C-alpha positions as CSV (number, residue, x, y, z in Angstrom):
1,X,11.4,-9.8,-10.8
2,X,9.6,-7.8,-7.9
3,X,6.5,-7.7,-9.2
4,X,4.5,-10.5,-11.4
5,X,4.8,-9.9,-15.0
6,X,1.5,-9.2,-16.1
7,X,1.0,-6.3,-13.3
8,X,4.7,-4.5,-14.4
9,X,3.3,-5.0,-18.1
10,X,-0.2,-3.5,-17.4
11,X,1.5,-0.5,-15.1
12,X,4.0,0.3,-17.9
13,X,1.3,0.6,-20.9
14,X,-1.1,2.6,-19.0
15,X,1.9,5.2,-17.8
16,X,3.0,5.2,-21.7
17,X,-0.6,5.7,-22.6
18,X,-0.8,8.7,-20.3
19,X,2.6,10.4,-21.5
20,X,1.6,9.9,-24.9
21,X,-2.2,12.0,-24.2
22,X,0.6,14.2,-22.4
23,X,-1.3,14.2,-19.0
24,X,0.4,15.9,-16.1
25,X,-1.7,14.4,-13.6
26,X,-3.6,11.1,-13.5
27,X,-4.2,8.3,-10.5
28,X,-2.0,5.1,-11.0
29,X,-3.5,3.2,-7.9
30,X,-7.3,3.3,-6.6
31,X,-7.5,2.7,-2.9
32,X,-10.8,1.0,-2.5
33,X,-12.1,0.8,0.6
34,X,-15.4,-0.6,0.4
35,X,-16.4,-0.9,4.1
36,X,-14.9,0.8,7.3
37,X,-15.7,-2.1,9.6
38,X,-12.7,-4.2,11.0
39,X,-11.9,-6.8,13.5
40,X,-9.2,-4.7,15.1
41,X,-8.4,-1.5,16.3
42,X,-4.9,-1.1,15.6
43,X,-2.9,2.1,17.2
44,X,-1.7,3.4,14.3
45,X,-5.2,3.4,12.1
46,X,-7.4,6.3,11.9
47,X,-10.5,5.8,14.1
48,X,-13.0,6.3,11.1
49,X,-11.3,3.0,9.3
50,X,-12.4,0.3,11.9
51,X,-15.6,2.0,14.0
52,X,-18.0,1.8,10.7
53,X,-21.1,-0.3,10.4
54,X,-21.0,-3.3,7.9
55,X,-24.8,-1.9,6.7
56,X,-22.8,1.4,5.5
57,X,-21.1,-0.5,3.3
58,X,-20.1,0.5,-0.4
59,X,-22.2,-1.4,-2.7
60,X,-20.9,-4.1,-5.5
61,X,-21.9,-1.6,-8.0
62,X,-20.5,1.3,-6.1
63,X,-17.0,-0.4,-6.2
64,X,-17.0,-1.1,-9.7
65,X,-18.2,2.2,-10.4
66,X,-15.2,3.4,-8.7
67,X,-12.7,1.3,-10.6
68,X,-14.2,2.1,-14.3
69,X,-13.8,5.8,-13.5
70,X,-10.6,5.9,-11.8
71,X,-9.3,3.4,-14.8
72,X,-6.1,2.8,-12.9
73,X,-4.7,-1.0,-13.7
74,X,-3.7,-1.6,-10.0
75,X,-5.8,-1.0,-6.6
76,X,-5.5,-1.6,-2.9
77,X,-8.8,-3.3,-1.4
78,X,-8.4,-1.8,2.1
79,X,-10.5,-0.4,4.5
80,X,-11.5,-1.6,7.2
81,X,-10.9,-5.0,6.9
82,X,-11.3,-6.2,3.1
83,X,-11.9,-9.6,4.0
84,X,-15.0,-8.8,6.3
85,X,-16.6,-7.4,3.0
86,X,-19.8,-9.8,1.9
87,X,-19.5,-9.6,-1.8
88,X,-16.0,-9.9,-2.0
89,X,-15.9,-13.3,-4.0
90,X,-17.8,-11.4,-6.7
91,X,-15.9,-8.4,-6.6
92,X,-12.5,-10.1,-6.8
93,X,-14.1,-11.9,-9.9
94,X,-15.1,-8.6,-11.4
95,X,-11.9,-7.1,-11.1
96,X,-10.3,-9.8,-12.6
97,X,-12.5,-9.6,-15.8
98,X,-11.3,-6.3,-16.0
99,X,-7.8,-7.3,-16.1
100,X,-7.0,-5.1,-12.6
101,X,-4.3,-6.4,-10.4
102,X,-5.8,-6.4,-7.0
103,X,-3.6,-6.1,-3.5
104,X,-5.6,-7.5,-1.0
105,X,-4.7,-5.6,2.4
106,X,-5.5,-7.7,5.2
107,X,-4.6,-8.6,8.8
108,X,-5.3,-12.3,7.7
109,X,-7.3,-12.9,10.9
110,X,-10.2,-14.9,8.6
111,X,-8.1,-15.9,5.6
112,X,-9.3,-19.5,6.6
113,X,-12.8,-18.9,6.2
114,X,-12.9,-15.7,3.9
115,X,-10.2,-16.6,1.2
116,X,-9.0,-19.9,1.0
117,X,-11.2,-22.5,-0.9
118,X,-13.8,-19.4,-1.8
119,X,-11.6,-17.2,-4.1
120,X,-8.7,-19.1,-6.1
121,X,-5.3,-17.9,-6.5
122,X,-5.1,-15.8,-9.7
123,X,-2.2,-14.0,-11.3
124,X,-4.1,-10.6,-10.8
125,X,-4.5,-11.3,-7.0
126,X,-1.7,-10.2,-4.5
127,X,-2.3,-11.0,-1.0
128,X,-0.8,-8.3,1.4
129,X,-0.8,-9.2,5.0
130,X,-0.2,-6.6,7.6
131,X,3.1,-7.5,9.8
132,X,4.5,-4.4,11.8
133,X,7.3,-6.2,13.5
134,X,7.9,-9.6,15.3
135,X,5.2,-10.8,18.2
136,X,5.5,-8.4,21.0
137,X,5.6,-5.2,19.0
138,X,2.7,-6.6,16.1
139,X,0.5,-7.8,18.9
140,X,0.9,-4.3,20.8
141,X,0.2,-2.2,17.5
142,X,-2.8,-4.5,16.7
143,X,-3.9,-3.9,20.7
144,X,-4.9,-7.8,20.8
145,X,-2.5,-11.2,21.5
146,X,-2.2,-13.8,19.0
147,X,-2.2,-11.5,16.0
148,X,1.4,-12.0,14.6
149,X,1.0,-15.9,15.0
150,X,-1.6,-15.9,12.9
151,X,-0.6,-13.5,10.3
152,X,2.6,-15.6,10.2
153,X,0.7,-18.9,9.7
154,X,-1.4,-17.1,7.4
155,X,1.4,-16.0,5.2
156,X,2.5,-19.7,5.0
157,X,-0.4,-21.3,4.2
158,X,-1.4,-18.2,1.4
159,X,1.9,-19.3,-0.4
160,X,1.4,-23.3,0.2
161,X,-2.0,-22.5,-1.7
162,X,-0.4,-21.0,-4.6
163,X,-1.3,-17.3,-3.8
164,X,1.1,-14.7,-4.6
165,X,1.9,-13.3,-1.1
166,X,3.3,-9.8,-0.1
167,X,3.9,-8.2,3.6
168,X,3.3,-4.6,4.5
169,X,5.1,-3.3,7.6
170,X,4.8,0.4,9.1
171,X,7.6,2.0,11.0
172,X,6.9,3.7,14.2
173,X,8.9,6.0,16.7
174,X,9.9,3.2,18.9
175,X,10.1,0.4,16.1
176,X,13.9,-1.1,16.4
177,X,15.2,-1.8,13.1
178,X,17.1,-4.5,14.1
179,X,13.7,-6.2,14.5
180,X,12.5,-5.4,11.4
181,X,15.6,-7.3,10.0
182,X,14.9,-10.0,12.0
183,X,11.3,-10.0,10.6
184,X,12.7,-9.8,6.8
185,X,14.4,-12.8,7.9
186,X,11.8,-14.9,8.9
187,X,9.5,-14.2,6.0
188,X,12.1,-14.9,3.8
189,X,11.8,-18.4,5.1
190,X,8.3,-18.4,4.4
191,X,9.3,-17.5,0.9
192,X,7.4,-14.5,0.5
193,X,7.2,-12.3,-2.5
194,X,7.6,-9.4,-1.7
195,X,8.0,-6.7,1.7
196,X,6.6,-3.0,1.5
197,X,7.9,-0.8,4.5
198,X,6.9,2.5,4.9
199,X,6.7,5.1,7.6
200,X,3.8,5.8,9.7
201,X,1.5,8.7,8.9
202,X,0.0,11.0,12.0
203,X,-3.6,10.6,11.6
204,X,-5.5,13.7,13.4
205,X,-7.9,10.9,14.9
206,X,-4.8,9.1,16.6
207,X,-4.0,10.7,19.7
208,X,-0.6,8.8,20.7
209,X,2.2,10.1,19.7
210,X,3.6,7.1,18.2
211,X,4.9,8.5,14.9
212,X,7.9,9.4,13.2
213,X,9.1,12.9,12.6
214,X,11.0,14.0,9.8
215,X,14.7,13.4,11.3
216,X,13.6,10.1,12.4
217,X,12.2,8.7,9.2
218,X,15.9,10.0,7.5
219,X,17.6,7.8,10.1
220,X,15.5,4.8,9.9
221,X,15.2,4.7,6.3
222,X,18.6,5.3,5.7
223,X,18.8,1.6,7.0
224,X,15.9,0.2,5.4
225,X,17.9,0.9,2.1
226,X,20.6,-1.3,3.6
227,X,17.9,-3.8,4.0
228,X,16.7,-3.3,0.7
229,X,20.2,-4.6,-1.0
230,X,19.4,-8.0,0.8
231,X,15.5,-8.4,0.9
232,X,12.9,-7.8,-1.7
233,X,11.5,-4.7,-0.6
234,X,8.9,-3.3,-3.3
235,X,9.8,0.6,-2.2
236,X,11.8,1.8,-5.6
237,X,15.3,3.0,-5.2
238,X,14.2,6.7,-5.5
239,X,11.6,6.5,-2.7
240,X,13.8,5.4,-0.4
241,X,16.5,7.5,-1.0
242,X,13.9,10.4,-0.7
243,X,12.9,8.8,2.8
244,X,16.3,8.9,3.9
245,X,16.8,12.0,3.2
246,X,19.2,11.8,0.2
247,X,17.2,13.6,-2.5
248,X,13.9,15.7,-2.6
249,X,10.7,14.9,-4.5
250,X,7.2,16.4,-5.0
251,X,4.0,15.0,-3.7
252,X,1.4,13.7,-6.2
253,X,-1.6,13.4,-4.2
254,X,-3.8,12.5,-7.3
255,X,-1.6,9.5,-8.1
256,X,-3.6,7.2,-5.4
257,X,-7.4,8.0,-5.2
258,X,-9.4,6.9,-2.6
259,X,-12.9,5.8,-2.5
260,X,-14.5,5.2,0.7
261,X,-18.2,4.3,1.8
262,X,-18.4,8.3,2.5
263,X,-17.1,9.3,-0.9
264,X,-14.1,10.3,-3.1
265,X,-11.9,11.3,0.1
266,X,-9.8,14.5,-0.9
267,X,-7.1,15.4,-1.0
268,X,-5.3,11.9,-0.9
269,X,-5.4,8.6,1.3
270,X,-3.9,10.2,4.3
271,X,-5.7,13.9,4.8
272,X,-9.2,14.2,5.5
273,X,-10.2,17.2,4.1
274,X,-13.4,16.6,2.3
275,X,-15.4,13.6,1.0
276,X,-17.0,13.9,-2.7
277,X,-19.9,12.3,-3.9
278,X,-19.0,12.0,-7.7
279,X,-15.7,11.6,-9.4
280,X,-15.7,14.4,-11.5
281,X,-16.2,16.9,-8.7
282,X,-13.4,15.3,-6.8
283,X,-11.1,15.5,-9.8
284,X,-12.2,18.6,-11.1
285,X,-12.3,20.6,-7.9
286,X,-9.3,19.6,-5.5
287,X,-6.3,22.2,-5.7
288,X,-3.9,19.8,-6.5
289,X,-1.1,22.3,-7.0
290,X,-1.8,23.6,-3.3
291,X,-1.0,20.0,-2.4
292,X,1.7,19.0,-4.6
293,X,3.5,21.8,-2.8
294,X,3.4,20.3,0.9
295,X,2.4,23.5,2.6
296,X,-0.1,22.3,4.9
297,X,1.0,21.5,8.2
298,X,-0.7,18.1,7.7
299,X,2.2,17.1,5.2
300,X,5.1,18.1,7.5
301,X,6.2,14.6,8.4
302,X,4.7,12.6,5.5
303,X,6.9,10.4,3.3
304,X,3.8,7.7,2.7
305,X,4.4,5.8,-0.6
306,X,0.9,6.9,-1.6
307,X,2.0,10.1,-2.3
308,X,5.6,9.9,-3.4
309,X,6.2,6.7,-4.9
310,X,4.7,7.8,-8.4
311,X,6.8,11.0,-8.0
312,X,9.6,8.5,-7.4
313,X,8.7,6.7,-10.5
314,X,8.4,9.6,-12.6
315,X,11.9,11.3,-11.5
316,X,13.7,7.8,-12.1
317,X,12.4,7.8,-15.7
318,X,13.1,11.4,-16.5
319,X,16.9,9.8,-17.5
320,X,18.5,7.2,-18.7
321,X,20.7,6.2,-15.5
322,X,17.5,6.8,-13.7
323,X,15.0,4.5,-15.9
324,X,18.2,1.7,-16.2
325,X,18.4,1.5,-12.2
326,X,14.6,1.4,-12.3
327,X,14.6,-1.6,-14.6
328,X,17.4,-3.5,-12.9
329,X,15.6,-3.1,-9.8
330,X,12.7,-4.4,-11.0
331,X,14.3,-7.5,-12.9
332,X,16.5,-8.6,-9.4
333,X,14.8,-10.1,-6.2
334,X,17.0,-10.1,-3.5
335,X,17.4,-13.4,-1.4
336,X,17.9,-12.6,1.8
337,X,21.8,-13.0,1.5
338,X,22.6,-10.1,-0.8
339,X,22.4,-12.4,-4.0
340,X,19.8,-11.3,-6.6
341,X,17.6,-14.3,-7.4
C-alpha cells in the first residue's frame, strides 16, 4: 500500500463522516507549525519560516488545542524545523494518544539527537525527509554543504530503526527531471516508503526567480507522471494529471489549515493574507469562495498539493471509475522497475 493501513482507514472514516453530515468544506490536514525557528535558510522557503525566535514558539497546550479544533485525522508537523521544538516528545506522545497520524517534516540535521532513542517508532508517526535533488542541487537549495549526505544517511538510519519513512522533493525552474529520477532510484535502494514530489510555490518573501510558471509545471509533471509508474509517489493520479495540464481542479484552501506562532494563517498554507487568533474567527471569516476561484494573482502559478490534493480525491471519488482507480493506486506500490509490490 502507498500509506499505512491505519492512516488509510482513519482518513476514509473521517471523509465518510463529513459526507454523511453533508459538509461541503472541511479540513483534511492540519499544518502545525509550532515554531518559526530553523537550522537552515533554504532558498525556496519563505523568510518568516526560518527567522523566528525559539521563545516565540507555540506552547504544548496551544498545539493540542489546534489539533482538537481542526479535528483532522492527519497533520504535518513543520515550521521551522520541528525537531528543534523542545516539547516534541510530549507533543508526539499526546498526538498518538489522540489517534492522529503525524508527518514529521524534517531536514534531518538533528534526527540522531532529537528523534532516535527519544521518540520510538510508532504506526502513527511518519518521518518525512526533505530532499530536493542529488548532492549539488540539494546543498545549493539548502544553502549549506553536507546537508544531502546527512539526509540520505538519516533516511537509511530511520528505516533501519523501524520508522515509516518518506521523502518530500520540490521541483524548481532549474530542476532536471533526469536528476529526480536518479534520486528516486537512490531512495528505492534505501527502501523508502513513499516519495512526494511537488512544484515549488513563489512565496512573496523570496526574491529569487527559481519557481515554476504554469507551462513549466505542465511539462515537468508530464515527466513526473511517467515516474509515478515506476516509483511509490504519494500524489494521487488525478492530482498529477492536474499538474501535467491534463485536467482542471478547483482549489480547496480550507482542506489544509495552518496553525502558526502568529495564529491561524489565512487563507491557506502558502498565501499570507491574515492571521487569526481563534479557530472560529478563522473558519467563519475567510471568504473561501473567493479563494476557491483562484482569481487572486498569488494563485496564478500554484499547483501545490496543499490546495488541490483534496479536490483531486473528491473528483476521483465522484465516479465509480475514478474511485476504482484511486483504490487500485493506493493498494499498489511500484518497486522501481514498473512492477507493483
